C-alpha positions in Angstrom: -24.8 25.6 17.7 -26.9 28.4 16.1 -28.5 27.7 12.3 -25.8 29.1 9.9 -22.9 28.7 12.4 -20.1 27.0 10.9 -18.6 23.7 13.0 -15.2 24.8 13.6 -13.1 21.1 13.5 -9.9 20.8 16.1 -8.0 18.3 14.1 -4.1 17.4 13.7 -3.4 16.5 10.5 0.7 15.7 11.4 0.1 12.0 12.2 -0.7 11.0 8.4 3.0 13.2 7.5 4.4 10.6 10.4 2.6 7.2 9.1 3.6 8.3 5.8 7.2 9.0 6.4 7.4 5.5 8.4 6.1 4.1 5.7 8.8 5.4 3.4 11.6 4.7 5.6 9.9 0.7 5.7 10.2 1.5 1.4 13.8 2.4 1.3 14.6 -0.5 4.2 12.8 -3.4 1.8 15.3 -2.6 -0.9 18.5 -3.0 1.3 17.1 -6.1 2.4 16.2 -7.4 -0.7 20.2 -6.5 -2.1 21.1 -10.3 -0.1 19.6 -13.2 -0.2 19.8 -14.0 3.8 17.8 -10.7 4.4 15.3 -10.4 1.6 12.7 -12.6 4.2 12.7 -9.1 6.4 13.1 -6.8 3.9 9.9 -8.5 1.7 8.2 -8.2 5.3 9.3 -4.7 5.8 7.7 -3.9 1.8 4.1 -5.4 3.4 4.3 -3.3 6.6 5.4 0.5 4.1 3.0 -0.2 2.0 0.0 -0.7 4.9 1.1 2.4 6.5 0.9 4.1 3.5 -3.1 3.1 2.3 -4.2 3.5 5.8 -2.1 6.5 6.5 -3.9 7.9 3.0 -7.1 5.8 3.3 -8.2 6.9 6.7 -7.5 10.9 5.5 -10.6 12.5 4.4 -7.6 15.1 2.0 -6.7 12.4 -0.4 -9.9 10.6 -1.3 -13.2 12.8 -2.4 -16.5 12.2 -1.8 -17.1 8.1 -2.1 -12.9 7.5 -2.1 -13.0 5.3 0.8 -15.3 2.1 -0.5 -13.1 2.7 -4.2 -10.3 1.8 -2.9 -11.5 -1.1 -1.2 -13.0 -2.0 -4.1 -10.3 -1.4 -6.3 -7.6 -3.6 -3.7 -9.3 -6.1 -3.5 -9.2 -8.2 -6.7 -5.1 -7.5 -6.4 -5.4 -9.0 -3.0 -6.7 -12.6 -4.1 -4.7 -12.7 -7.1 -2.4 -12.0 -5.2 -2.4 -14.5 -2.9 -3.9 -17.8 -5.4 -0.7 -16.8 -7.8 1.8 -17.0 -4.0 -0.2 -20.2 -3.2 0.5 -21.8 -7.1 3.5 -20.9 -8.2 6.6 -22.9 -7.6 9.8 -20.8 -7.1 11.1 -22.2 -10.3 8.6 -20.5 -12.2 9.0 -17.4 -10.8 10.8 -15.2 -13.5 7.9 -16.1 -15.7 5.6 -14.7 -12.7 7.5 -11.3 -12.6 7.4 -11.1 -16.1 3.8 -11.5 -16.3 3.3 -9.2 -13.3 5.2 -6.1 -14.6 3.5 -6.8 -18.6 0.0 -6.5 -16.4 1.5 -3.0 -15.0 2.2 -1.7 -17.9 -0.7 -2.7 -19.4 -2.3 -0.8 -17.0 -0.1 2.2 -17.5 
C-alpha cells in the first residue's frame, strides 16, 4: 500500500456475540444447577465455563479494551485468582457461610 492509504481490515465480529451468548447460557445453566444439591457441582462448572468464555471473548476483541487494557485486565484478575485459590484450599466446608459473608463484604466495599 502506498503512503497515505488506509488499510482495510476485514474481520467478522460475530464470534464475540457467539462467545457472549455461550457464556450467558452457561450462567443460566449454573443457576439451574445450583438450585439442587445433586447438580450443584455441575452448576459450578457451568459458571466457571461461562466466566471464562466472557473474559476470553471480551479480552480478545479490541473493541472492548482501550489502548493497553489487556495487561490491565490480566493484572486485575491475578490477585483475585490467587486469593480465591488460597481461600478454597484453606477454608473447611463448615466455615463456608463465614467465607461467603466475607466475600460479599469485600464485593460491597469494592462497589
